[in-house]
Biopython code that builds the backbone (N, CA, C, O; Angstrom):
import numpy as np
from Bio.PDB.StructureBuilder import StructureBuilder

atoms = [
    (1, "UNK", "N", (0.839, -1.181, 0.000)),
    (1, "UNK", "CA", (0.000, 0.000, 0.000)),
    (1, "UNK", "C", (0.885, 1.246, 0.000)),
    (1, "UNK", "O", (1.751, 1.408, 0.861)),
    (2, "UNK", "N", (0.663, 2.090, -0.944)),
    (2, "UNK", "CA", (1.415, 3.331, -1.088)),
    (2, "UNK", "C", (0.727, 4.431, -0.279)),
    (2, "UNK", "O", (-0.484, 4.627, -0.377)),
    (3, "UNK", "N", (1.516, 5.140, 0.514)),
    (3, "UNK", "CA", (0.971, 6.251, 1.308)),
    (3, "UNK", "C", (0.984, 7.534, 0.489)),
    (3, "UNK", "O", (1.885, 7.768, -0.317)),
    (4, "UNK", "N", (-0.021, 8.348, 0.709)),
    (4, "UNK", "CA", (-0.014, 9.667, 0.084)),
    (4, "UNK", "C", (0.957, 10.553, 0.866)),
    (4, "UNK", "O", (1.376, 10.207, 1.971)),
    (5, "UNK", "N", (1.300, 11.671, 0.293)),
    (5, "UNK", "CA", (2.203, 12.609, 0.959)),
    (5, "UNK", "C", (1.626, 13.056, 2.309)),
    (5, "UNK", "O", (2.354, 13.131, 3.299)),
    (6, "UNK", "N", (0.340, 13.346, 2.350)),
    (6, "UNK", "CA", (-0.305, 13.791, 3.592)),
    (6, "UNK", "C", (-0.287, 12.681, 4.649)),
    (6, "UNK", "O", (-0.032, 12.952, 5.823)),
    (7, "UNK", "N", (-0.555, 11.443, 4.244)),
    (7, "UNK", "CA", (-0.528, 10.321, 5.184)),
    (7, "UNK", "C", (0.877, 10.087, 5.738)),
    (7, "UNK", "O", (1.050, 9.817, 6.926)),
    (8, "UNK", "N", (1.869, 10.194, 4.867)),
    (8, "UNK", "CA", (3.260, 10.001, 5.283)),
    (8, "UNK", "C", (3.664, 11.074, 6.302)),
    (8, "UNK", "O", (4.285, 10.764, 7.319)),
    (9, "UNK", "N", (3.314, 12.321, 6.029)),
    (9, "UNK", "CA", (3.647, 13.406, 6.958)),
    (9, "UNK", "C", (2.911, 13.258, 8.287)),
    (9, "UNK", "O", (3.467, 13.563, 9.341)),
    (10, "UNK", "N", (1.672, 12.795, 8.242)),
    (10, "UNK", "CA", (0.909, 12.588, 9.477)),
    (10, "UNK", "C", (1.552, 11.500, 10.329)),
    (10, "UNK", "O", (1.620, 11.624, 11.552)),
    (11, "UNK", "N", (2.018, 10.447, 9.691)),
    (11, "UNK", "CA", (2.697, 9.375, 10.437)),
    (11, "UNK", "C", (3.999, 9.870, 11.056)),
    (11, "UNK", "O", (4.331, 9.514, 12.187)),
    (12, "UNK", "N", (4.733, 10.692, 10.311)),
    (12, "UNK", "CA", (5.967, 11.267, 10.854)),
    (12, "UNK", "C", (5.646, 12.141, 12.068)),
    (12, "UNK", "O", (6.335, 12.064, 13.086)),
    (13, "UNK", "N", (4.617, 12.961, 11.966)),
    (13, "UNK", "CA", (4.219, 13.832, 13.074)),
    (13, "UNK", "C", (3.846, 13.019, 14.310)),
    (13, "UNK", "O", (4.130, 13.432, 15.434)),
    (14, "UNK", "N", (3.208, 11.861, 14.107)),
    (14, "UNK", "CA", (2.834, 11.011, 15.241)),
    (14, "UNK", "C", (4.061, 10.368, 15.895)),
    (14, "UNK", "O", (4.063, 10.105, 17.098)),
    (15, "UNK", "N", (5.099, 10.119, 15.098)),
    (15, "UNK", "CA", (6.317, 9.506, 15.626)),
    (15, "UNK", "C", (7.222, 10.501, 16.359)),
    (15, "UNK", "O", (8.032, 10.112, 17.201)),
    (16, "UNK", "N", (7.077, 11.777, 16.034)),
    (16, "UNK", "CA", (7.914, 12.818, 16.639)),
    (16, "UNK", "C", (7.012, 13.798, 17.376)),
    (16, "UNK", "O", (6.641, 14.827, 16.811)),
    (17, "UNK", "N", (6.647, 13.506, 18.625)),
    (17, "UNK", "CA", (5.762, 14.424, 19.348)),
    (17, "UNK", "C", (6.499, 15.705, 19.702)),
    (17, "UNK", "O", (7.702, 15.676, 19.960)),
    (18, "UNK", "N", (5.783, 16.843, 19.719)),
    (18, "UNK", "CA", (6.431, 18.100, 20.098)),
    (18, "UNK", "C", (6.707, 18.131, 21.600)),
    (18, "UNK", "O", (5.968, 17.545, 22.391)),
    (19, "UNK", "N", (7.769, 18.814, 21.975)),
    (19, "UNK", "CA", (8.070, 18.999, 23.400)),
    (19, "UNK", "C", (7.167, 20.098, 23.945)),
    (19, "UNK", "O", (6.740, 20.976, 23.194)),
    (20, "UNK", "N", (6.875, 20.061, 25.230)),
    (20, "UNK", "CA", (6.058, 21.128, 25.806)),
    (20, "UNK", "C", (6.843, 22.438, 25.825)),
    (20, "UNK", "O", (8.072, 22.426, 25.891)),
    (21, "UNK", "N", (6.146, 23.551, 25.770)),
    (21, "UNK", "CA", (6.853, 24.832, 25.836)),
    (21, "UNK", "C", (7.419, 25.060, 27.236)),
    (21, "UNK", "O", (6.891, 24.529, 28.213)),
    (22, "UNK", "N", (8.487, 25.845, 27.336)),
    (22, "UNK", "CA", (9.042, 26.156, 28.654)),
    (22, "UNK", "C", (8.112, 27.097, 29.417)),
    (22, "UNK", "O", (7.250, 27.743, 28.822)),
    (23, "UNK", "N", (8.286, 27.168, 30.702)),
    (23, "UNK", "CA", (7.475, 28.036, 31.559)),
    (23, "UNK", "C", (7.953, 29.483, 31.409)),
    (23, "UNK", "O", (8.647, 30.013, 32.276)),
    (24, "UNK", "N", (7.570, 30.107, 30.296)),
    (24, "UNK", "CA", (8.051, 31.456, 29.996)),
    (24, "UNK", "C", (7.571, 32.488, 31.003)),
    (24, "UNK", "O", (8.234, 33.506, 31.199)),
    (25, "UNK", "N", (6.441, 32.251, 31.643)),
    (25, "UNK", "CA", (5.897, 33.222, 32.605)),
    (25, "UNK", "C", (6.747, 33.285, 33.865)),
    (25, "UNK", "O", (6.649, 34.246, 34.629)),
    (26, "UNK", "N", (7.578, 32.277, 34.091)),
    (26, "UNK", "CA", (8.483, 32.293, 35.243)),
    (26, "UNK", "C", (9.946, 32.422, 34.819)),
    (26, "UNK", "O", (10.852, 32.109, 35.590)),
    (27, "UNK", "N", (10.166, 32.882, 33.597)),
    (27, "UNK", "CA", (11.508, 33.216, 33.160)),
    (27, "UNK", "C", (12.289, 32.124, 32.463)),
    (27, "UNK", "O", (13.479, 32.308, 32.208)),
    (28, "UNK", "N", (11.676, 30.991, 32.141)),
    (28, "UNK", "CA", (12.401, 29.920, 31.466)),
    (28, "UNK", "C", (12.214, 30.042, 29.948)),
    (28, "UNK", "O", (11.146, 30.433, 29.478)),
    (29, "UNK", "N", (13.264, 29.703, 29.187)),
    (29, "UNK", "CA", (13.139, 29.766, 27.736)),
    (29, "UNK", "C", (13.751, 28.553, 27.035)),
    (29, "UNK", "O", (13.837, 28.522, 25.808)),
    (30, "UNK", "N", (14.175, 27.559, 27.811)),
    (30, "UNK", "CA", (14.792, 26.370, 27.229)),
    (30, "UNK", "C", (13.810, 25.201, 27.177)),
    (30, "UNK", "O", (12.863, 25.139, 27.961)),
    (31, "UNK", "N", (14.045, 24.281, 26.253)),
    (31, "UNK", "CA", (13.197, 23.097, 26.099)),
    (31, "UNK", "C", (13.226, 22.286, 27.402)),
    (31, "UNK", "O", (14.308, 21.942, 27.879)),
    (32, "UNK", "N", (12.076, 21.980, 27.976)),
    (32, "UNK", "CA", (12.052, 21.211, 29.227)),
    (32, "UNK", "C", (12.593, 19.788, 29.078)),
    (32, "UNK", "O", (13.028, 19.192, 30.063)),
    (33, "UNK", "N", (12.573, 19.233, 27.858)),
    (33, "UNK", "CA", (13.055, 17.867, 27.643)),
    (33, "UNK", "C", (14.533, 17.792, 27.271)),
    (33, "UNK", "O", (15.216, 16.841, 27.650)),
    (34, "UNK", "N", (15.030, 18.774, 26.539)),
    (34, "UNK", "CA", (16.386, 18.699, 26.012)),
    (34, "UNK", "C", (17.339, 19.733, 26.601)),
    (34, "UNK", "O", (18.555, 19.567, 26.502)),
    (35, "UNK", "N", (16.829, 20.775, 27.199)),
    (35, "UNK", "CA", (17.679, 21.793, 27.811)),
    (35, "UNK", "C", (18.262, 22.795, 26.836)),
    (35, "UNK", "O", (18.973, 23.709, 27.254)),
    (36, "UNK", "N", (17.986, 22.652, 25.555)),
    (36, "UNK", "CA", (18.471, 23.601, 24.558)),
    (36, "UNK", "C", (17.394, 24.614, 24.218)),
    (36, "UNK", "O", (16.380, 24.719, 24.908)),
    (37, "UNK", "N", (17.623, 25.347, 23.157)),
    (37, "UNK", "CA", (16.644, 26.368, 22.760)),
    (37, "UNK", "C", (15.288, 25.717, 22.463)),
    (37, "UNK", "O", (15.217, 24.547, 22.089)),
    (38, "UNK", "N", (14.238, 26.481, 22.633)),
    (38, "UNK", "CA", (12.901, 26.016, 22.306)),
    (38, "UNK", "C", (12.280, 27.002, 21.338)),
    (38, "UNK", "O", (12.408, 28.205, 21.562)),
    (39, "UNK", "N", (11.624, 26.577, 20.289)),
    (39, "UNK", "CA", (11.320, 25.193, 19.971)),
    (39, "UNK", "C", (12.560, 24.426, 19.510)),
    (39, "UNK", "O", (13.372, 24.919, 18.727)),
    (40, "UNK", "N", (12.670, 23.217, 20.019)),
    (40, "UNK", "CA", (13.808, 22.358, 19.693)),
    (40, "UNK", "C", (13.570, 21.699, 18.328)),
    (40, "UNK", "O", (12.503, 21.852, 17.732)),
    (41, "UNK", "N", (14.561, 20.979, 17.853)),
    (41, "UNK", "CA", (14.461, 20.324, 16.541)),
    (41, "UNK", "C", (13.302, 19.333, 16.501)),
    (41, "UNK", "O", (12.624, 19.221, 15.480)),
    (42, "UNK", "N", (13.069, 18.618, 17.591)),
    (42, "UNK", "CA", (11.975, 17.646, 17.645)),
    (42, "UNK", "C", (10.634, 18.343, 17.478)),
    (42, "UNK", "O", (9.781, 17.886, 16.717)),
    (43, "UNK", "N", (10.450, 19.441, 18.183)),
    (43, "UNK", "CA", (9.196, 20.195, 18.095)),
    (43, "UNK", "C", (9.025, 20.785, 16.701)),
    (43, "UNK", "O", (7.941, 20.719, 16.121)),
    (44, "UNK", "N", (10.094, 21.359, 16.168)),
    (44, "UNK", "CA", (10.015, 21.943, 14.829)),
    (44, "UNK", "C", (9.730, 20.877, 13.772)),
    (44, "UNK", "O", (9.007, 21.146, 12.813)),
    (45, "UNK", "N", (10.285, 19.670, 13.931)),
    (45, "UNK", "CA", (10.014, 18.588, 12.990)),
    (45, "UNK", "C", (8.536, 18.206, 13.012)),
    (45, "UNK", "O", (7.943, 17.947, 11.965)),
    (46, "UNK", "N", (7.947, 18.173, 14.198)),
    (46, "UNK", "CA", (6.525, 17.864, 14.316)),
    (46, "UNK", "C", (5.690, 18.935, 13.626)),
    (46, "UNK", "O", (4.780, 18.622, 12.858)),
    (47, "UNK", "N", (5.997, 20.186, 13.899)),
    (47, "UNK", "CA", (5.251, 21.286, 13.281)),
    (47, "UNK", "C", (5.398, 21.277, 11.767)),
    (47, "UNK", "O", (4.431, 21.518, 11.044)),
    (48, "UNK", "N", (6.610, 20.997, 11.283)),
    (48, "UNK", "CA", (6.864, 20.954, 9.848)),
    (48, "UNK", "C", (6.060, 19.827, 9.196)),
    (48, "UNK", "O", (5.450, 20.025, 8.145)),
    (49, "UNK", "N", (6.060, 18.655, 9.814)),
    (49, "UNK", "CA", (5.305, 17.519, 9.265)),
    (49, "UNK", "C", (3.805, 17.804, 9.258)),
    (49, "UNK", "O", (3.081, 17.325, 8.385)),
    (50, "UNK", "N", (3.350, 18.574, 10.220)),
    (50, "UNK", "CA", (1.916, 18.911, 10.287)),
    (50, "UNK", "C", (1.569, 20.123, 9.438)),
    (50, "UNK", "O", (0.396, 20.476, 9.314)),
    (51, "UNK", "N", (2.583, 20.771, 8.848)),
    (51, "UNK", "CA", (2.334, 21.915, 7.977)),
    (51, "UNK", "C", (2.029, 23.199, 8.736)),
    (51, "UNK", "O", (1.372, 24.095, 8.205)),
    (52, "UNK", "N", (2.499, 23.290, 9.966)),
    (52, "UNK", "CA", (2.242, 24.477, 10.772)),
    (52, "UNK", "C", (3.316, 25.532, 10.564)),
    (52, "UNK", "O", (4.481, 25.207, 10.336)),
    (53, "UNK", "N", (2.922, 26.787, 10.644)),
    (53, "UNK", "CA", (3.869, 27.886, 10.603)),
    (53, "UNK", "C", (4.576, 27.964, 11.952)),
    (53, "UNK", "O", (3.920, 27.961, 12.994)),
    (54, "UNK", "N", (5.905, 28.034, 11.944)),
    (54, "UNK", "CA", (6.691, 28.011, 13.180)),
    (54, "UNK", "C", (6.282, 29.128, 14.140)),
    (54, "UNK", "O", (6.055, 28.873, 15.323)),
    (55, "UNK", "N", (6.187, 30.347, 13.648)),
    (55, "UNK", "CA", (5.857, 31.486, 14.513)),
    (55, "UNK", "C", (4.466, 31.351, 15.125)),
    (55, "UNK", "O", (4.272, 31.603, 16.314)),
    (56, "UNK", "N", (3.505, 30.953, 14.304)),
    (56, "UNK", "CA", (2.139, 30.798, 14.800)),
    (56, "UNK", "C", (2.031, 29.660, 15.803)),
    (56, "UNK", "O", (1.345, 29.792, 16.817)),
    (57, "UNK", "N", (2.705, 28.537, 15.533)),
    (57, "UNK", "CA", (2.653, 27.394, 16.445)),
    (57, "UNK", "C", (3.329, 27.731, 17.768)),
    (57, "UNK", "O", (2.845, 27.351, 18.834)),
    (58, "UNK", "N", (4.444, 28.442, 17.697)),
    (58, "UNK", "CA", (5.153, 28.845, 18.910)),
    (58, "UNK", "C", (4.286, 29.795, 19.745)),
    (58, "UNK", "O", (4.169, 29.627, 20.959)),
    (59, "UNK", "N", (3.692, 30.774, 19.103)),
    (59, "UNK", "CA", (2.827, 31.729, 19.803)),
    (59, "UNK", "C", (1.638, 31.020, 20.448)),
    (59, "UNK", "O", (1.294, 31.302, 21.596)),
    (60, "UNK", "N", (1.012, 30.106, 19.716)),
    (60, "UNK", "CA", (-0.153, 29.382, 20.243)),
    (60, "UNK", "C", (0.232, 28.524, 21.445)),
    (60, "UNK", "O", (-0.509, 28.465, 22.425)),
    (61, "UNK", "N", (1.395, 27.854, 21.375)),
    (61, "UNK", "CA", (1.834, 26.996, 22.486)),
    (61, "UNK", "C", (2.102, 27.819, 23.738)),
    (61, "UNK", "O", (1.750, 27.400, 24.841)),
    (62, "UNK", "N", (2.719, 28.978, 23.582)),
    (62, "UNK", "CA", (3.024, 29.827, 24.732)),
    (62, "UNK", "C", (1.758, 30.447, 25.298)),
    (62, "UNK", "O", (1.600, 30.524, 26.517)),
    (63, "UNK", "N", (0.860, 30.887, 24.442)),
    (63, "UNK", "CA", (-0.391, 31.487, 24.916)),
    (63, "UNK", "C", (-1.272, 30.470, 25.633)),
    (63, "UNK", "O", (-2.101, 30.849, 26.461)),
    (64, "UNK", "N", (-1.106, 29.183, 25.328)),
    (64, "UNK", "CA", (-1.904, 28.140, 25.968)),
    (64, "UNK", "C", (-1.406, 27.813, 27.383)),
    (64, "UNK", "O", (-2.107, 27.157, 28.154)),
    (65, "UNK", "N", (-0.200, 28.270, 27.717)),
    (65, "UNK", "CA", (0.332, 28.007, 29.060)),
    (65, "UNK", "C", (-0.471, 28.755, 30.115)),
    (65, "UNK", "O", (-0.911, 29.879, 29.877)),
    (66, "UNK", "N", (-0.665, 28.138, 31.284)),
    (66, "UNK", "CA", (-1.342, 28.869, 32.358)),
    (66, "UNK", "C", (-0.470, 30.030, 32.823)),
    (66, "UNK", "O", (0.742, 29.889, 32.983)),
    (67, "UNK", "N", (-1.099, 31.165, 33.033)),
    (67, "UNK", "CA", (-0.383, 32.352, 33.473)),
    (67, "UNK", "C", (-0.460, 32.482, 34.991)),
    (67, "UNK", "O", (-1.466, 32.102, 35.590)),
    (68, "UNK", "N", (0.591, 33.014, 35.624)),
    (68, "UNK", "CA", (0.547, 33.203, 37.074)),
    (68, "UNK", "C", (-0.515, 34.239, 37.442)),
    (68, "UNK", "O", (-0.895, 35.075, 36.622)),
    (69, "UNK", "N", (-0.981, 34.170, 38.677)),
    (69, "UNK", "CA", (-2.056, 35.054, 39.133)),
    (69, "UNK", "C", (-1.671, 36.520, 39.017)),
    (69, "UNK", "O", (-2.521, 37.350, 38.694)),
    (70, "UNK", "N", (-0.409, 36.861, 39.274)),
    (70, "UNK", "CA", (-0.038, 38.269, 39.232)),
    (70, "UNK", "C", (-0.033, 38.828, 37.806)),
    (70, "UNK", "O", (0.043, 40.043, 37.624)),
    (71, "UNK", "N", (-0.113, 37.967, 36.803)),
    (71, "UNK", "CA", (-0.219, 38.412, 35.421)),
    (71, "UNK", "C", (-1.538, 39.151, 35.214)),
    (71, "UNK", "O", (-1.633, 40.046, 34.375)),
    (72, "UNK", "N", (-2.543, 38.771, 35.978)),
    (72, "UNK", "CA", (-3.871, 39.357, 35.845)),
    (72, "UNK", "C", (-4.104, 40.523, 36.802)),
    (72, "UNK", "O", (-5.227, 41.017, 36.908)),
    (73, "UNK", "N", (-3.072, 40.964, 37.491)),
    (73, "UNK", "CA", (-3.226, 42.058, 38.451)),
    (73, "UNK", "C", (-3.724, 43.314, 37.744)),
    (73, "UNK", "O", (-3.414, 43.552, 36.576)),
    (74, "UNK", "N", (-4.487, 44.096, 38.459)),
    (74, "UNK", "CA", (-5.035, 45.338, 37.936)),
    (74, "UNK", "C", (-3.897, 46.333, 37.699)),
    (74, "UNK", "O", (-3.171, 46.655, 38.640)),
    (75, "UNK", "N", (-3.719, 46.829, 36.469)),
    (75, "UNK", "CA", (-2.620, 47.745, 36.194)),
    (75, "UNK", "C", (-2.738, 49.065, 36.947)),
    (75, "UNK", "O", (-1.742, 49.767, 37.122)),
    (76, "UNK", "N", (-3.940, 49.411, 37.392)),
    (76, "UNK", "CA", (-4.146, 50.650, 38.139)),
    (76, "UNK", "C", (-3.712, 50.506, 39.600)),
    (76, "UNK", "O", (-3.502, 51.501, 40.294)),
    (77, "UNK", "N", (-3.582, 49.267, 40.056)),
    (77, "UNK", "CA", (-3.231, 49.013, 41.444)),
    (77, "UNK", "C", (-1.750, 49.310, 41.667)),
    (77, "UNK", "O", (-0.903, 48.865, 40.893)),
    (78, "UNK", "N", (-1.438, 50.059, 42.722)),
    (78, "UNK", "CA", (-0.046, 50.390, 43.008)),
    (78, "UNK", "C", (0.612, 49.278, 43.805)),
    (78, "UNK", "O", (-0.024, 48.626, 44.633)),
    (79, "UNK", "N", (1.884, 49.074, 43.545)),
    (79, "UNK", "CA", (2.648, 48.064, 44.268)),
    (79, "UNK", "C", (3.207, 48.676, 45.539)),
    (79, "UNK", "O", (3.827, 49.738, 45.501)),
    (80, "UNK", "N", (2.987, 48.004, 46.676)),
    (80, "UNK", "CA", (3.514, 48.450, 47.958)),
    (80, "UNK", "C", (4.430, 47.358, 48.489)),
    (80, "UNK", "O", (3.948, 46.305, 48.908)),
    (81, "UNK", "N", (5.757, 47.588, 48.481)),
    (81, "UNK", "CA", (6.684, 46.553, 48.931)),
    (81, "UNK", "C", (6.450, 46.131, 50.374)),
    (81, "UNK", "O", (6.788, 45.007, 50.742)),
    (82, "UNK", "N", (5.883, 46.997, 51.195)),
    (82, "UNK", "CA", (5.626, 46.653, 52.597)),
    (82, "UNK", "C", (4.605, 45.530, 52.706)),
    (82, "UNK", "O", (4.567, 44.825, 53.715)),
    (83, "UNK", "N", (3.784, 45.356, 51.689)),
    (83, "UNK", "CA", (2.769, 44.300, 51.700)),
    (83, "UNK", "C", (3.290, 42.994, 51.101)),
    (83, "UNK", "O", (2.598, 41.978, 51.149)),
    (84, "UNK", "N", (4.465, 43.006, 50.554)),
    (84, "UNK", "CA", (5.029, 41.834, 49.905)),
    (84, "UNK", "C", (5.812, 41.002, 50.913)),
    (84, "UNK", "O", (6.839, 41.454, 51.420)),
    (85, "UNK", "N", (5.342, 39.796, 51.209)),
    (85, "UNK", "CA", (6.001, 38.929, 52.192)),
    (85, "UNK", "C", (7.425, 38.564, 51.787)),
    (85, "UNK", "O", (8.286, 38.386, 52.648)),
    (86, "UNK", "N", (7.679, 38.452, 50.490)),
    (86, "UNK", "CA", (9.011, 38.059, 50.021)),
    (86, "UNK", "C", (10.044, 39.163, 50.203)),
    (86, "UNK", "O", (11.243, 38.888, 50.244)),
    (87, "UNK", "N", (9.593, 40.404, 50.312)),
    (87, "UNK", "CA", (10.502, 41.535, 50.397)),
    (87, "UNK", "C", (10.816, 41.884, 51.846)),
    (87, "UNK", "O", (11.876, 42.444, 52.125)),
    (88, "UNK", "N", (9.930, 41.569, 52.760)),
    (88, "UNK", "CA", (10.145, 41.938, 54.174)),
    (88, "UNK", "C", (11.483, 41.450, 54.687)),
    (88, "UNK", "O", (11.880, 40.309, 54.452)),
    (89, "UNK", "N", (12.157, 42.318, 55.377)),
    (89, "UNK", "CA", (13.412, 41.946, 55.994)),
    (89, "UNK", "C", (14.617, 42.076, 55.077)),
    (89, "UNK", "O", (15.753, 41.993, 55.543)),
    (90, "UNK", "N", (14.393, 42.279, 53.787)),
    (90, "UNK", "CA", (15.531, 42.448, 52.890)),
    (90, "UNK", "C", (15.956, 43.909, 52.891)),
    (90, "UNK", "O", (15.221, 44.781, 53.356)),
    (91, "UNK", "N", (17.122, 44.159, 52.378)),
    (91, "UNK", "CA", (17.637, 45.519, 52.334)),
    (91, "UNK", "C", (16.748, 46.382, 51.479)),
    (91, "UNK", "O", (16.480, 46.065, 50.320)),
    (92, "UNK", "N", (16.290, 47.477, 52.055)),
    (92, "UNK", "CA", (15.484, 48.438, 51.310)),
    (92, "UNK", "C", (14.058, 47.994, 51.046)),
    (92, "UNK", "O", (13.358, 48.646, 50.271)),
    (93, "UNK", "N", (13.605, 46.927, 51.651)),
    (93, "UNK", "CA", (12.249, 46.478, 51.357)),
    (93, "UNK", "C", (11.401, 46.306, 52.582)),
    (93, "UNK", "O", (11.683, 45.462, 53.432)),
    (94, "UNK", "N", (10.385, 47.084, 52.675)),
    (94, "UNK", "CA", (9.381, 46.915, 53.725)),
    (94, "UNK", "C", (9.846, 47.257, 55.113)),
    (94, "UNK", "O", (10.837, 47.956, 55.323)),
    (95, "UNK", "N", (9.085, 46.733, 56.057)),
    (95, "UNK", "CA", (9.308, 47.050, 57.468)),
    (95, "UNK", "C", (10.261, 46.064, 58.101)),
    (95, "UNK", "O", (10.567, 46.175, 59.288)),
]
sb = StructureBuilder()
sb.init_structure("model")
sb.init_model(0)
sb.init_chain("A")
sb.init_seg("    ")
for serial, (resi, resn, name, xyz) in enumerate(atoms, 1):
    if name == "N":
        sb.init_residue(resn, " ", resi, " ")
    sb.init_atom(name, np.array(xyz, "f"), 0.0, 1.0, " ", f" {name:<3s}", serial, name[0])
structure = sb.get_structure()
């Protein structure tokens, strides 16, 4: 049985799963599986086999990550270091 080009690419995509995106909201930018740049070659191979645009796939993967609660903070709200438990007791921070 001869595979069509689309079937062959779909099988390749199934054999090479993409790596999860790094936790960019907490400052990470490396592939969680390989430790190198992300998207890694494995992820890019999957996207290529599926016919996805690299930039769009990368943006979609990052936007799908859960964001930390402080990402949703009200921009009008002022930051008071005295209220921040992590800053208390450090030089120049809080009481």
